[in-house]
C-alpha positions in Angstrom: 0.0 0.0 0.0 1.0 3.6 -0.5 -0.3 7.1 -0.2 -0.9 8.7 -3.6 -1.1 12.4 -4.3 -4.0 12.6 -6.8 -3.4 16.3 -7.4 0.1 15.8 -8.8 -0.3 12.2 -9.9 2.6 10.9 -7.9 3.2 8.5 -5.0 4.1 10.2 -1.7 7.8 9.5 -1.1 8.3 7.2 1.9 4.7 6.1 2.1 5.0 2.6 0.7 4.4 -0.2 3.1 3.9 -4.0 2.8 3.0 -7.0 4.9 2.7 -10.8 4.4 0.2 -11.3 7.2 -3.3 -12.6 6.5 -4.8 -10.6 9.4 -5.1 -6.8 9.9 -1.8 -5.4 11.2 -0.3 -2.0 12.2 2.5 -0.9 10.0 4.5 2.3 10.1 6.0 3.9 7.1 9.2 6.0 7.0 9.0 9.7 7.1 6.8 11.2 4.4 7.5 14.1 2.1 4.5 16.1 1.0 4.3 18.5 -1.9 3.0 22.0 -1.0 -0.5 23.1 -1.8 -4.0 21.9 -1.2 -3.7 18.3 -2.4 -6.0 15.3 -2.6 -4.5 12.1 -1.2 -5.7 8.5 -1.7 -4.6 5.1 -0.4 -3.5 2.7 -3.2 -3.3 -1.0 -2.5 -2.1 -4.0 -4.5 -2.2 -7.7 -3.7 0.7 -9.8 -5.1 -1.0 -13.1 -4.2 -4.3 -12.8 -6.1 -6.2 -12.7 -2.9 -8.3 -9.7 -2.0 -6.5 -7.0 0.0 -8.5 -4.7 2.3 -7.9 -1.5 4.2 -9.6 -1.1 7.5 -8.5 2.4 8.6 -5.5 4.7 8.5 -3.9 7.6 10.2 -1.2 10.1 9.5 0.7 11.2 12.6 2.4 14.5 12.1 5.6 15.2 14.1 7.1 18.7 13.5 10.8 18.9 14.1 
């Protein structure tokens, strides 16, 4: 799965995550880099096994350093 910037038609750098579990799991991405502006973001998912992949919920935690 990854976070996709639909405004600029690009994947958000650092947002790609993956898992091989068959149950819901919590996964952290690396630091994200967002483009400036008022953008629309979407979650993109892909299953490499042919089985259905599902997305239960998601959060973006913002840490300003």
